[in-house]
Each structure stands twice: as C-alpha cells, then as structure tokens.
NUNU-141727 format. One record per residue (C-alpha): residue in one letter; x, y, z. Coordinates in steps of 0.1 Angstrom, whole numbers, padded with zeros to 4 digits, always signed. Layout:
REM residues N
AXYZ;...
***
This chain:
REM residues 922
R+0041+0630+0131;R+0034+0620+0097;N+0024+0586+0107;G-0005+0600+0126;V+0008+0598+0162;V-0003+0628+0182;L+0021+0642+0209;D+0009+0665+0236;T+0028+0696+0244;S+0052+0695+0273;S+0051+0733+0278;L+0033+0763+0263;S+0042+0799+0264;R+0023+0829+0249;L+0046+0854+0234;S+0018+0878+0223;H-0019+0878+0215;K-0009+0865+0181;R+0021+0843+0189;V+0025+0812+0210;T+0055+0789+0216;A+0050+0752+0223;T+0075+0726+0233;F+0072+0689+0225;Q+0092+0660+0239;V+0100+0638+0209;E+0115+0603+0214;A+0141+0600+0187;Q+0173+0581+0182;R+0204+0592+0165;G+0200+0590+0128;E+0162+0591+0128;Q+0144+0613+0103;D+0107+0622+0101;L+0081+0650+0092;Y+0063+0669+0119;R+0036+0696+0120;C+0017+0715+0146;V-0022+0715+0151;T-0040+0741+0171;L-0076+0735+0183;S-0100+0763+0192;S-0138+0770+0194;R-0138+0783+0160;G-0120+0753+0146;A-0085+0739+0140;A-0054+0753+0125;V-0027+0731+0109;S+0009+0740+0101;N+0029+0727+0073;F+0052+0696+0077;G+0087+0702+0088;E+0116+0677+0084;L+0135+0667+0117;I+0169+0651+0115;V+0186+0641+0149;R+0223+0651+0155;V+0246+0645+0186;P+0268+0675+0198;P+0306+0668+0196;T+0326+0659+0227;P+0364+0652+0229;I+0374+0617+0236;A+0407+0625+0255;P+0414+0652+0282;P+0436+0681+0273;Q+0474+0677+0277;L+0495+0698+0302;L+0525+0714+0285;R+0539+0735+0314;A+0528+0747+0348;G+0538+0778+0368;P+0528+0794+0401;T+0499+0813+0384;Y+0494+0797+0350;L+0489+0763+0332;I+0498+0759+0295;I+0477+0731+0279;Q+0471+0715+0245;L+0433+0709+0236;N+0438+0674+0222;T+0405+0675+0202;N+0415+0654+0172;S+0392+0626+0183;I+0356+0634+0192;V+0323+0617+0199;G+0293+0632+0182;D+0284+0649+0149;G+0305+0675+0134;P+0316+0698+0122;V+0332+0716+0151;I+0328+0754+0147;R+0340+0765+0182;R+0363+0753+0210;E+0361+0764+0247;I+0381+0757+0279;Q+0362+0752+0311;Y+0382+0751+0344;R+0376+0753+0381;A+0396+0747+0413;S+0391+0712+0426;Q+0377+0725+0459;S+0356+0752+0443;P+0321+0749+0427;W+0326+0778+0404;T+0337+0773+0369;E+0350+0796+0342;T+0349+0792+0304;H+0372+0808+0279;G+0370+0806+0242;V+0401+0791+0225;G+0413+0801+0190;S+0443+0777+0187;L+0452+0742+0197;T+0472+0754+0228;Y+0460+0777+0255;K+0476+0794+0286;V+0453+0796+0316;W+0461+0828+0335;H+0455+0843+0370;L+0455+0810+0388;E+0464+0806+0426;P+0498+0791+0435;D+0499+0755+0447;T+0462+0749+0438;E+0447+0719+0420;Y+0426+0727+0389;R+0402+0705+0367;I+0403+0716+0330;S+0379+0703+0303;V+0373+0712+0266;L+0339+0721+0251;L+0331+0716+0214;T+0303+0732+0194;R+0287+0723+0161;P+0264+0745+0140;G+0229+0750+0150;E+0211+0756+0183;G+0221+0731+0210;G+0252+0723+0191;T+0275+0725+0222;G+0284+0692+0235;A+0292+0680+0270;P+0326+0688+0285;G+0353+0663+0276;P+0374+0643+0301;P+0390+0667+0326;L+0427+0674+0331;T+0436+0675+0368;S+0468+0696+0375;R+0483+0717+0402;T+0501+0750+0399;K+0536+0755+0414;C+0543+0773+0447;A+0553+0809+0446;E+0580+0826+0466;P+0568+0837+0500;M+0553+0871+0499;R+0575+0886+0527;P+0595+0876+0558;L+0578+0869+0591;R+0572+0899+0613;G+0565+0906+0650;L+0593+0884+0665;T+0592+0889+0703;A+0601+0871+0734;T+0573+0860+0757;E+0595+0845+0784;I+0632+0848+0791;Q+0650+0825+0815;P+0687+0818+0821;R+0688+0788+0797;Q+0658+0791+0775;L+0639+0816+0754;A+0602+0815+0744;L+0596+0833+0710;Q+0564+0844+0693;W+0556+0859+0658;E+0526+0867+0636;P+0503+0839+0625;L+0510+0823+0591;G+0485+0824+0562;Y+0483+0812+0526;N+0485+0848+0514;L+0520+0850+0531;T+0533+0815+0524;R+0518+0812+0489;C+0523+0775+0492;H+0507+0748+0512;S+0540+0731+0516;Y+0563+0754+0536;S+0587+0754+0566;V+0597+0779+0593;V+0633+0776+0604;G+0648+0794+0634;L+0684+0806+0630;G+0700+0812+0664;S+0735+0820+0675;A+0750+0824+0710;G+0784+0825+0726;V+0795+0791+0737;S+0827+0772+0742;S+0817+0739+0724;A+0787+0719+0713;G+0775+0688+0730;G+0759+0658+0714;G+0729+0664+0693;G+0738+0700+0686;V+0730+0711+0721;P+0751+0742+0729;V+0774+0742+0759;P+0779+0776+0775;G+0813+0791+0774;N+0833+0821+0765;N+0854+0818+0734;A+0832+0807+0705;T+0798+0812+0688;V+0775+0783+0679;R+0749+0787+0652;E+0720+0763+0650;C+0689+0759+0628;L+0657+0746+0644;S+0627+0735+0624;I+0593+0747+0636;E+0560+0730+0633;R+0537+0740+0604;N+0512+0767+0612;A+0530+0774+0646;S+0535+0809+0656;H+0556+0803+0688;F+0587+0783+0697;T+0610+0778+0727;L+0648+0778+0724;R+0664+0756+0750;D+0699+0748+0763;L+0711+0784+0759;P+0741+0798+0777;P+0731+0821+0806;F+0736+0859+0804;R+0746+0858+0768;P+0732+0876+0737;V+0711+0853+0716;H+0707+0864+0679;V+0675+0849+0663;R+0662+0851+0628;L+0631+0833+0613;A+0633+0819+0577;L+0600+0812+0559;A+0608+0787+0531;N+0589+0767+0504;P+0600+0748+0473;E+0603+0781+0453;G+0622+0803+0477;K+0630+0816+0512;K+0625+0849+0531;E+0645+0857+0562;S+0634+0881+0588;R+0657+0907+0604;E+0679+0895+0632;V+0666+0902+0667;T+0689+0900+0698;F+0677+0888+0731;Q+0697+0886+0764;T+0693+0855+0785;E+0691+0860+0822;E+0719+0854+0847;D+0723+0820+0864;I+0744+0808+0893;P+0781+0807+0882;G+0801+0776+0875;G+0828+0764+0898;I+0863+0778+0900;A+0888+0755+0884;P+0907+0738+0913;E+0939+0740+0892;S+0936+0778+0892;L+0940+0780+0930;T+0976+0790+0938;F+0989+0798+0972;T+1020+0807+0991;P+1020+0795+1028;L+1040+0812+1056;D+1039+0804+1092;D+1009+0825+1102;M+0997+0838+1068;I+0986+0823+1035;F+0985+0842+1002;L+0958+0827+0980;K+0950+0835+0944;W+0924+0822+0920;E+0910+0828+0886;E+0875+0837+0875;P+0851+0808+0868;L+0852+0794+0832;E+0814+0798+0832;P+0806+0830+0850;N+0770+0828+0838;G+0765+0865+0846;L+0782+0894+0863;I+0803+0882+0893;S+0793+0904+0922;Q+0816+0889+0949;Y+0837+0859+0960;E+0832+0841+0992;I+0862+0824+1009;S+0857+0801+1038;Y+0885+0784+1057;Q+0887+0761+1087;S+0915+0743+1104;I+0912+0706+1101;E+0946+0692+1112;S+0975+0706+1132;S+1009+0692+1143;D+1006+0715+1174;P+0988+0696+1201;G+0978+0729+1217;I+0955+0738+1188;N+0919+0725+1188;V+0908+0710+1155;P+0885+0712+1137;G+0884+0749+1144;P+0855+0774+1137;R+0847+0781+1101;R+0853+0817+1090;T+0841+0834+1059;V+0855+0863+1040;S+0839+0882+1012;K+0859+0898+0983;L+0850+0922+0956;R+0845+0910+0920;N+0879+0924+0909;E+0898+0909+0939;T+0909+0874+0930;Y+0933+0871+0958;H+0933+0871+0996;M+0959+0872+1024;F+0949+0851+1054;S+0965+0863+1086;G+0964+0853+1122;L+0967+0816+1113;H+0983+0789+1134;P+1017+0776+1123;G+1019+0740+1112;T+0982+0738+1107;T+0962+0724+1077;Y+0933+0745+1066;L+0904+0735+1043;V+0899+0765+1020;S+0868+0769+0998;V+0862+0796+0972;R+0830+0802+0952;A+0817+0830+0931;R+0783+0848+0933;T+0760+0864+0908;A+0726+0880+0912;K+0711+0845+0911;G+0732+0831+0940;F+0764+0813+0947;G+0779+0787+0924;Q+0799+0756+0929;T+0827+0755+0955;A+0864+0749+0948;L+0882+0732+0976;T+0919+0729+0985;E+0939+0721+1016;I+0968+0744+1026;T+0993+0738+1054;T+1011+0767+1070;N+1048+0765+1078;I+1059+0758+1113;S+1075+0786+1133;A+1104+0787+1156;P+1098+0779+1192;V+1092+0808+1217;F+1111+0813+1249;D+1097+0828+1281;Y+1127+0850+1288;E+1118+0887+1291;N+1153+0898+1301;V+1186+0881+1304;P+1183+0862+1338;S+1209+0863+1364;P+1229+0831+1368;L+1221+0810+1398;S+1257+0804+1408;E+1292+0808+1393;T+1326+0794+1398;E+1359+0798+1379;G+1351+0769+1356;T+1313+0766+1358;I+1281+0787+1357;T+1247+0776+1367;V+1217+0789+1347;L+1180+0784+1347;L+1166+0766+1316;R+1130+0773+1308;P+1111+0751+1283;A+1102+0767+1250;L+1067+0768+1235;G+1064+0751+1202;R+1046+0769+1174;G+1032+0746+1148;A+1053+0717+1159;P+1065+0705+1193;V+1101+0712+1204;S+1123+0684+1191;A+1155+0691+1211;Y+1172+0717+1233;Q+1209+0727+1230;V+1231+0747+1254;V+1256+0767+1233;V+1288+0784+1247;V+1303+0813+1227;E+1338+0823+1235;E+1345+0861+1235;D+1379+0876+1226;G+1392+0911+1223;S+1400+0911+1186;R+1384+0936+1162;Q+1365+0910+1144;A+1351+0896+1176;R+1340+0931+1186;R+1323+0936+1152;R+1306+0902+1156;R+1294+0912+1191;R+1280+0945+1178;K+1262+0928+1150;R+1248+0902+1173;K+1237+0928+1198;R+1218+0947+1170;R+1201+0915+1160;D+1192+0908+1196;L+1176+0942+1199;S+1156+0936+1167;G+1144+0902+1178;A+1163+0884+1150;T+1190+0866+1169;D+1216+0845+1150;C+1213+0810+1161;F+1236+0780+1158;P+1222+0754+1133;A+1255+0737+1128;A+1262+0714+1157;N+1298+0716+1169;S+1311+0697+1199;H+1339+0711+1220;G+1366+0692+1201;E+1352+0700+1167;A+1350+0737+1175;Q+1386+0738+1185;A+1397+0719+1154;R+1378+0742+1131;G+1385+0774+1149;V+1348+0781+1155;P+1342+0805+1185;Y+1311+0785+1197;Y+1303+0749+1206;H+1273+0728+1218;T+1280+0719+1253;A+1248+0699+1259;E+1217+0686+1241;L+1186+0679+1261;A+1154+0660+1252;P+1121+0679+1256;S+1110+0653+1281;S+1139+0661+1304;L+1128+0697+1306;P+1091+0697+1316;E+1096+0729+1337;A+1122+0754+1346;T+1153+0735+1356;P+1188+0746+1367;F+1217+0735+1345;T+1254+0739+1352;V+1275+0748+1322;G+1310+0732+1325;D+1301+0703+1349;N+1324+0680+1329;H+1295+0656+1320;T+1282+0644+1286;Y+1247+0651+1274;N+1235+0632+1244;G+1271+0629+1230;Y+1282+0665+1238;W+1309+0670+1264;N+1300+0698+1288;S+1337+0708+1292;P+1348+0731+1321;L+1351+0768+1312;D+1384+0786+1309;P+1387+0811+1338;T+1407+0835+1316;K+1380+0838+1290;N+1347+0856+1286;Y+1317+0834+1276;L+1282+0840+1264;I+1257+0812+1272;Y+1228+0806+1247;F+1199+0783+1251;Q+1185+0770+1218;A+1154+0751+1209;S+1147+0732+1176;S+1115+0720+1159;Y+1115+0694+1131;F+1084+0686+1111;R+1079+0672+1076;G+1114+0682+1065;E+1112+0717+1080;T+1135+0729+1107;R+1130+0760+1128;I+1155+0772+1154;N+1153+0799+1180;C+1178+0808+1207;V+1182+0833+1235;R+1212+0845+1255;I+1206+0835+1291;A+1240+0843+1308;R+1274+0859+1304;K+1304+0847+1322;A+1333+0871+1327;A+1369+0861+1331;C+1383+0861+1366;K+1401+0892+1378;D+1434+0875+1387;S+1437+0860+1353;K+1427+0892+1336;R+1456+0913+1348;A+1479+0900+1321;M+1454+0909+1295;E+1450+0945+1308;V+1487+0952+1303;S+1485+0941+1266;Q+1452+0959+1262;H+1467+0991+1276;A+1497+0989+1252;E+1474+0983+1223;D+1453+1014+1233;M+1484+1035+1235;G+1495+1023+1201;L+1461+1033+1187;I+1462+1068+1202;L+1497+1074+1189;G+1488+1061+1155;A+1457+1082+1153;C+1477+1114+1163;A+1503+1107+1136;G+1477+1100+1110;G+1458+1132+1119;L+1490+1153+1116;A+1497+1138+1082;V+1462+1145+1070;L+1464+1181+1082;V+1496+1186+1062;L+1481+1171+1031;L+1450+1192+1035;L+1470+1225+1036;G+1489+1214+1006;A+1458+1205+0986;I+1442+1238+0994;V+1472+1257+0981;V+1473+1237+0949;V+1436+1239+0943;V+1434+1277+0949;K+1463+1283+0925;K+1448+1260+0899;G+1414+1276+0903;R+1428+1311+0896;D+1444+1300+0863;F+1413+1282+0851;Y+1395+1297+0821;S+1413+1330+0827;Y+1387+1340+0853;P+1393+1332+0890;Y+1356+1326+0897;Y+1349+1306+0865;P+1334+1272+0877;R+1342+1241+0858;K+1310+1222+0865;K+1279+1226+0884;V+1283+1190+0896;A+1314+1200+0915;I+1290+1206+0943;N+1281+1170+0942;K+1317+1160+0949;A+1319+1181+0980;A+1334+1165+1010;M+1319+1175+1043;S+1326+1146+1066;Y+1349+1165+1090;R+1321+1188+1103;Q+1307+1171+1132;E+1336+1151+1146;K+1337+1170+1179;G+1332+1148+1210;R+1345+1116+1193;K+1373+1094+1204;L+1399+1115+1186;S+1386+1147+1202;A+1422+1156+1211;L+1429+1162+1174;D+1417+1196+1164;C+1401+1185+1131;S+1375+1213+1128;L+1380+1241+1104;T+1377+1278+1111;E+1344+1295+1115;Q+1328+1306+1083;S+1326+1342+1075;T+1299+1357+1054;L+1301+1349+1017;Q+1303+1385+1007;Q+1332+1392+1029;D+1352+1362+1018;E+1347+1359+0981;R+1370+1330+0978;T+1348+1309+0999;A+1319+1313+0975;H+1342+1305+0945;S+1356+1274+0962;F+1321+1260+0968;L+1318+1252+0931;D+1355+1250+0922;A+1376+1234+0949;S+1375+1200+0965;V+1395+1184+0994;A+1398+1148+1005;S+1382+1140+1038;G+1409+1117+1047;A+1407+1091+1074;R+1386+1112+1097;N+1355+1097+1082;E+1364+1062+1094;P+1345+1063+1128;R+1313+1071+1108;S+1318+1048+1079;S+1291+1024+1089;S+1265+1052+1090;V+1277+1066+1057;N+1274+1032+1040;E+1239+1027+1054;S+1227+1061+1042;S+1244+1056+1008;S+1225+1024+1002;L+1193+1044+1004;L+1202+1068+0976;G+1204+1042+0949;G+1184+1042+0916;S+1209+1057+0892;P+1244+1045+0884;R+1267+1058+0911;R+1295+1080+0902;H+1328+1075+0918;C+1330+1098+0948;R+1364+1113+0945;R+1379+1129+0976;K+1383+1166+0969;S+1389+1197+0988;S+1362+1213+1010;P+1340+1236+0990;Y+1339+1262+1018;H+1349+1268+1054;T+1325+1251+1077;G+1312+1275+1104;Q+1299+1270+1139;L+1266+1287+1132;H+1255+1265+1102;P+1274+1232+1103;A+1266+1203+1081;V+1240+1178+1092;R+1246+1141+1093;V+1222+1120+1072;A+1213+1100+1103;D+1203+1132+1121;L+1185+1148+1091;L+1149+1138+1103;Q+1155+1152+1138;H+1171+1184+1123;I+1141+1191+1100;N+1116+1185+1128;Q+1134+1210+1150;M+1136+1236+1122;K+1098+1232+1116;T+1088+1234+1153;A+1115+1256+1169;E+1105+1291+1180;G+1127+1321+1171;Y+1149+1304+1146;G+1138+1281+1118;F+1134+1278+1080;K+1120+1313+1077;Q+1151+1329+1094;E+1175+1309+1074;Y+1158+1317+1042;E+1157+1355+1049;S+1195+1355+1056;F+1202+1346+1019;F+1193+1381+1007;D+1221+1399+1026;G+1248+1417+1006;W+1236+1412+0970;D+1255+1432+0945;V+1239+1439+0911;T+1249+1464+0885;K+1219+1472+0863;K+1237+1488+0835;K+1238+1468+0802;D+1219+1439+0818;K+1183+1447+0809;T+1185+1436+0773;K+1199+1402+0783;G+1176+1395+0813;R+1142+1380+0811;H+1130+1400+0841;D+1143+1432+0856;S+1142+1416+0890;L+1165+1387+0879;L+1198+1403+0870;S+1232+1387+0871;H+1259+1394+0897;D+1288+1412+0881;R+1314+1388+0894;H+1295+1357+0886;R+1282+1362+0850;V+1292+1335+0825;R+1319+1351+0804;M+1318+1345+0767;H+1345+1349+0740;S+1339+1384+0727;L+1328+1388+0691;L+1341+1415+0668;A+1320+1447+0666;D+1297+1436+0695;P+1309+1449+0729;S+1280+1431+0747;S+1288+1397+0734;D+1314+1389+0761;Y+1288+1375+0786;V+1254+1359+0789;N+1230+1364+0818;A+1236+1330+0831;N+1254+1314+0860;Y+1256+1280+0845;I+1218+1284+0850;D+1199+1304+0825;V+1164+1319+0822;C+1143+1309+0793;P+1162+1327+0765;K+1145+1357+0748;Q+1148+1360+0710;E+1178+1382+0712;M+1195+1359+0737;I+1192+1326+0717;Y+1225+1331+0699;D+1244+1336+0732;F+1225+1307+0747;W+1237+1282+0721;R+1272+1297+0721;M+1274+1289+0758;V+1261+1253+0752;W+1287+1248+0725;Q+1316+1265+0743;E+1311+1248+0776;N+1306+1213+0760;C+1272+1208+0776;F+1256+1174+0770;S+1224+1178+0790;I+1197+1205+0792;V+1171+1202+0819;M+1138+1221+0815;I+1115+1223+0844;T+1086+1241+0828;K+1061+1236+0800;L+1074+1236+0765;V+1075+1270+0749;E+1101+1269+0721;R+1114+1241+0700;G+1137+1236+0671;Y+1172+1233+0685;P+1202+1233+0662;A+1212+1198+0651;K+1250+1203+0648;H+1256+1199+0685;E+1235+1170+0699;V+1221+1176+0734;C+1195+1157+0754;Q+1167+1177+0769;F+1149+1164+0800;H+1115+1180+0805;F+1099+1180+0839;T+1063+1193+0837;S+1048+1184+0871;W+1062+1214+0889;P+1035+1241+0893;E+1043+1277+0885;H+1035+1287+0920;G+1043+1265+0949;V+1061+1232+0950;P+1053+1196+0940;Y+1030+1178+0965;H+1055+1149+0966;A+1092+1149+0959;T+1091+1113+0945;G+1087+1122+0909;L+1113+1149+0910;L+1138+1126+0926;A+1132+1100+0899;F+1136+1126+0873;L+1170+1138+0888;R+1183+1102+0888;R+1173+1098+0852;V+1193+1130+0843;K+1223+1119+0862;A+1223+1084+0846;S+1220+1098+0811;T+1248+1124+0814;P+1283+1112+0803;A+1310+1114+0829;D+1332+1136+0806;A+1304+1160+0798;G+1305+1197+0805;P+1281+1215+0828;V+1245+1206+0829;V+1222+1234+0817;V+1192+1238+0840;H+1165+1263+0834;C+1129+1270+0842;S+1109+1301+0833;M+1133+1326+0849;G+1163+1305+0858;A+1156+1308+0895;G+1134+1292+0921;R+1127+1258+0906;T+1162+1258+0890;G+1179+1265+0923;C+1159+1237+0940;Y+1170+1213+0914;I+1207+1222+0917;V+1206+1220+0955;L+1189+1186+0954;D+1215+1173+0930;V+1244+1186+0950;M+1231+1175+0984;L+1222+1140+0973;D+1257+1135+0960;M+1271+1150+0992;A+1250+1127+1014;E+1260+1096+0993;C+1297+1104+0994;E+1301+1119+1029;G+1271+1110+1049;V+1263+1147+1057;V+1243+1175+1040;D+1249+1212+1043;I+1218+1227+1027;Y+1221+1262+1043;N+1256+1270+1030;C+1249+1255+0996;V+1218+1277+0992;K+1238+1307+1005;T+1265+1302+0980;L+1241+1298+0951;C+1223+1330+0961;S+1256+1348+0961;R+1261+1338+0925;R+1225+1345+0912;I+1196+1364+0927;N+1165+1346+0939;M+1180+1311+0934;I+1156+1300+0961;Q+1126+1323+0958;T+1103+1313+0986;E+1105+1298+1020;E+1082+1270+1008;Q+1109+1259+0983;Y+1135+1260+1010;V+1115+1236+1032;F+1107+1215+1002;I+1144+1209+0996;H+1148+1195+1031;D+1118+1173+1028;A+1129+1159+0994;I+1164+1151+1007;L+1149+1134+1037;E+1127+1113+1015;A+1156+1103+0993;C+1177+1093+1024;L+1149+1074+1041;C+1132+1057+1011;G+1158+1056+0984;E+1149+1042+0950;T+1119+1020+0953;A+1110+1017+0916;I+1115+0982+0900;S+1118+0978+0863;V+1091+0958+0846;N+1115+0931+0832;E+1129+0925+0867;Y+1097+0926+0887;A+1089+0889+0885;L+1123+0879+0897;T+1123+0905+0924;Y+1089+0895+0936;T+1099+0859+0937;E+1129+0867+0959;M+1108+0888+0982;L+1085+0859+0988;K+1113+0835+0999;V+1112+0827+1036;D+1144+0830+1055;S+1150+0797+1073;Q+1165+0815+1103;S+1141+0844+1108;N+1112+0824+1094;T+1099+0855+1076;S+1101+0869+1041;Q+1114+0902+1028;L+1079+0911+1016;R+1065+0907+1051;E+1093+0927+1067;E+1088+0955+1041;F+1050+0956+1048;Q+1055+0957+1086;
***
C-alpha cells in the first residue's frame, strides 16, 4: 500500500515463464480508496510495479422478493420487483434463479423485461424463485435477492386407471384390484380414487347399504384411500351383475375407467312369502300353490315341501304323524297332496334351494275337509224278520272319516207305481251302482212327510253310543226314537229302508246312507192293484198301436210329398238343395226290433243297391222324414249322446223324411253301441272295414266324353247323372255343367269362371279348403268366408281327429242358417273332402237321432262322385273321429270363461263330497 504496509500473497499461479498471477487479501471497507503496487523479489534484485488506484464497490441485491402474477400447472408468471436494491449500481443485467423446494439443483435464466414466465415446471410442485442483479466490472453480480416461494397448480390426470380385476368374488362382496398409482399418472399430490358401482336391488338401507332385490338398480360412490390399489365392495346382492368403474380425480379434472361387470356368486335363497301360499283343501287331498321367493339369490334348482299331521278330529288317527318330504322342479310352484286323512290339520313347509343350499322355510297349517261316514255293507242284507206292518233289519255302525259319527237315522221311502216314481227309482238305482247314493239331509217326521207329500220320512234317530256294534232294529214298532215316531208300515205299500249316518264338525256336515232292506206289499192287498195295473198296461198297448198306425200313415204321405217336391226342384230330379241335408237325416227307427213295441212292424224294407234304385241315392241328400214317436224309448240315450257333441251352436233338428231305405245288411248303429261296433269291425275276420270299403266301387258309371277339360285328373271324373248343372251360356255348349257334386276339385285356370258361377248361383256362403294355399284373389262382389285346414297330410290321415272336429264346429257355427250349400274342396275334391262331408253328416245325425249310418252315407256319396273315400285308412279314420266326438265332445274352454269354469270345477259337492275336477281326473 502506499502507506508502506506490505501484504503477503494469498495465492500465486504461474501462467508462463514470463507471466505470474498473484492474489492478495485486502481488508477494505465500503467507500475506502487507496493506491497499491506489486513488488517482486529475486536473486538478481527486486522489481516494482507502478501504483494502481483501488476503489471498493458492493454488488447490487434486490431488497424485496419477486411478485407472483399467475400460476399454472407447468408455469409461473412473476414480476422482478427490482426497484429497490442494496449495493452499488448501476444494474446492467437481471437474472432469475429458481429451484424446486425439495431439489438442490438450481437454474438461472436471464431476464430482459420486468416480468418473466418460468416454463417447464412440474405440476403441483413448490418452487423458490430469486432475482440476481449485476453491475459493471468483474464480480459485479450480487447475491440472490429474497426468494419467492410458490406452487404450481395440479394438472388433469394423465389417463384413467387400468387393470381393474376381481381378486375374490363372494355372494355379497367383491374384492377389486388395479394398477398402482404414481405422480406421473395423477399429476397432483392431492387426488382421490372413487369407485362407481351399480347392482340390481329393491331398495337401499340406512347408510347407503344396498338391499338385494329384483326391481331396481342402486348406484353408489365409494371413496378409496390414497395410494391404495385395491378395495372391497360389501353388502352386494347375491347372483347379480355388479358394474364397477374407477374415477381418478384431482382439483383440475377427472378420468373414469371403462365399466367392468362382475357377477356375484349365488347364496341361499330368501324365504317364500307366507301370504303367497294359497291352498284348496278337499277331504283326502290338498292343492297347494306358492310363488317364487322375493330374493331368489341365484337360480332356484328345486323346492322342498314337507308336511306332517299335527291334529285330527278323528280319534283313530295318530298325531303327530310321520314327516314326509316331496321335491318339486324349479318351474313347479304347486303340488297336489293325496292320500291324506279327512278332518286332519297338516303343518306344511315350503322352501327353495339354490346351488348354495336351502333357504328359509315358509310354514302354514291346512286342515282337510271331513268325509262322509263309511258303512260296512257289501250287499243289501236280508231282513231278519218281516210282518205285515214291520220289518226287522240289522244296523251296523258306520266308520267316521275325519270326524266321529254324530247321529244315525233310519229312513223309510214309500214306493208307488207312478211314472215319476219309476223314474226316481231308476235314477236312484243308477246312483247306487255308481256309489253316489242320494241321501236325505232334510229331516221329515212321519207327519211332516204326509203333510208335505214327501215320499220318505225319518222313522228313527239313534245316538252313536246306542249302536256300538251290529244291532237289530224293527222298523214300524210304533215307538218314538229321539222325537221321531216309528209308525207301523202300510201292508198295501212297497217300502225301501235306508240307514243313514251323519257327521258334524266345525260347521261341516257329511251324510252317507245305504239301502239295507226292501219290504214288498202283501199279496192279498196287492190283488186290487194288479187289476188296475193290468188295465193300465192294456191302455198303453192300445195307445201305442194307434199311435204307430197314425205315424205309418203320416210317413207314407210325407214320402209321396217329398218325392214329388224333389222332382220339381231346380228342374232336375237329382239336384240336391244342400249338402247339409244329410245332417238332418233321421235314422232313429232302424234298430227298434226286439223292443216293447215289437208287435208294430216299424222297420223299413231292405235296401237295394244304390245303382239299381237311383231314387234311394237321390233321397239321401234331398228327402227327409220325421222319426215320429218311435224314438221315445231311446230318448234318454239320445239326449246323453247329444250332450257330448257340443261345441258349436246347435241347429234345430227338424224331423224330415228318411234319406234312404235302411237295409238288413248295413243298418244304422246307435251312438251308445258305436265303440263296440268299431272294435268288432277292426278285429272281426272275414268282414270288416276293408270289405265295406271295397263295396263302394261297384257299379260306377262315368262317361269320359267332354269331361277331360273340366276335370283336374282323368281318374276323377263326374257321374253323368250327378254333375252340378249350370245355366247354359250362349255360344258355349260346355257351359251347362261344372265337374262338381257340390264338392269340387281345386279349379284349373279354365274352370275358375264356372267355379265362381256355381258359388254365385247356389248362394254359397262358406268355402272349406283342406289343403295348403295355392291360389288367392277371390272376387269381392260376392262375399264368402274361406276356412283353411292345413294339418291334413297329402297322404294318410291326421294322427288325431281333435283338430278336425274343432275345425268342423267352427265352420258350422260361422255358416248362416239361410246359406246355400257349403263348398268343400281339397286338391282333387275327393278323399279328404269326402271324409269332411261324412263327418259333418254323421255328427248331425248322431246329435239328432242317436244313431249313425256311416256305410250307407259313404255308399251314397261314392255313387255321386268317384273316389269320395279314397283309402281304407280314411274310412277307418271316419269311424274313429265320430267315436271321439261322441265320447269326448267339445272339451275346449274359451280363455275369458276359463277362470269361472275352473272355479266351478273346484267346488265340492256337499252330498258326494267330491269336486267335478276330481271326478274328471278319475
């Protein structure tokens, strides 16, 4: 220094052999100023530099930190705020120095303006930013100013979460797992993972816990712990699809993953609702029905039904009884218990089962109805003794079923010789044979029966305690039993003695009775009755003879009128009015030989062949004769058979003339004997359906001139005398007929005009087609209704006749009463068409007259048109179809009437203690 102070070097560095750099540490204060020079010592001497002036200056530093103007996910915009500094100026350069708070590395950027945007920062990261100022000269950069500490905003998550899988699936919970979370994915240190789940439930419980069900969907959001990569969903419904999504969210946005569906496992089913158990009790059966559990919790594989008798009003039944179990299929939500005890209460339980096991049990108690008491009388026993006014019988105690016997009654029924009494006896006898005897619920004493004109009275009532075993009892001993006078019997009358037992329990009453004796009138007192009875029988015989003679006269007159009328009709003697005239045929006089009026010769003459007597064939379709009073002995069987032919509205069966003369070789068959007749024809040797069918082809007459253009097949030509005659058109000699016999083949192109002329001319309202549809587009000027039956195969016959019979009833119900002939056709107008006509005719004949004459009907049709019945199989099918119609009748029930009909069938008859449904099943 100039003042003589010598300072040693702090460091020395040799740049070259000629240059050396030395560094000195000078103690100086701000504002000091002095002169300095360097001195170098060597062996050769000392070297001294010139003096240099040294002035001390402090580098500038900002007093305040920079100000933050705006922050983003990857940038910060700041203002330098360098107006106030510490140190010496002037400031020639400004720089920004920043680093992450948790990082030791710093970056420096030069700034050319008072504001600066710091780029390429990390989202949601804290940074420290300072300002550096520099003055001229070496070492003019000052220390960093006060730092600004600021954080960048969060950025939207990079992408949704991936790898969502289920690590464990249980009936009511689901364990999920996904990829680990990282800062590069979340781009924010403050984030959340939300699980979005939905499952089918019925309602939600408290706290958002889903309750399993069937009819709704509950959606729920569940927050997941930070940095977690797994979660367990709980309280889920079993065996339901669970839809899960994961949402990764931060303050700046949200990313949802794709929805993944998982299926929870099955669980044991819930219980069946007790209110869904419905039942119908009978005496020894119970019909139980239930509904599927509200919470099936899986696929129901079966139902288990257990039942046990727990209480009975019958002391002979041990309770509690053994427990029995029945398994039902998943689609069978009903069961019919059979073999039960009457008047017994059963504890019934029903539960469902899935693959996980049985669910809760639904319990109910069902009590069967009591049944009528049962007597130990195999046959009508012989009376022990008998006088003119009394009869002694053996009374055996009855066995109660479901309830003990409450009382016994001895009932006396008076018999008389009137027609109503005989009818009542026949009816009672039929019911006795069927086991459904009419009993006597209304109690009538002897005096009350006489006052009311009732043919029976209670002659005694006995307590069950008075009849512990078989005990004799005298009817007519003139004593009183529990208020009923056992009056002496009239020697001049016939009596039936019935023994009746009654059971009463909980408002139910069941009665059963059995005839135990019959007392005939004494011979001496009966002689007067024989005279009157003989006179009555003679009157009946004379009246029957007079009536038969009158009917014979009327029959002959009707035949003359009808034959004369038929010859004038339509200008052709063989022109039929309607095909359904066959349906009106009356055949009831055929099989009357051997009856009470056998003395009257009511049979008709033997039938000759149809070719020899042409008028017979015509009259089958044209004429009709009233059957008269000769049907009266068979009226009951006719009515019974007619009731089986229901289904379509019945036409009024007018009494018309006989369609043909009934012969001895092929008589009509009664409906009641139809089953036996068909069995004999199928099993007889030498004569059966085959022989009858072959006899139809005798004596055909066919002229093949001018028929080939109007016939669909050369083998199916029309008889000359039975062609349908048409009104001739001018200039067309072949237009006076069509190859049809009120039955036509499927018309060819050149026959369509004649076909529709026939429909119009004959006033036809119905067309029946028994083949697949071939041509359409009928004229609209004359409205007709076409019925199409497509279930008849081209070769063979239908497997069952049920569908064809229902189809026939539909046609008859839809055809007006004043309509013309019904047009029936198939592919050739034969075979299937003939079967349809024969069925239509014979069913009406069976309904009106109680007999069928299939052979002569087919014979007549074949005389009108060739191959009307083509095969023996069709001939047999006709018999089977008519038999089915007569035995089964119409069994279909319309949908709107089914509920009412089913309810009526379930009602239990108080007398027979059974329902129509049970009788029909048995």
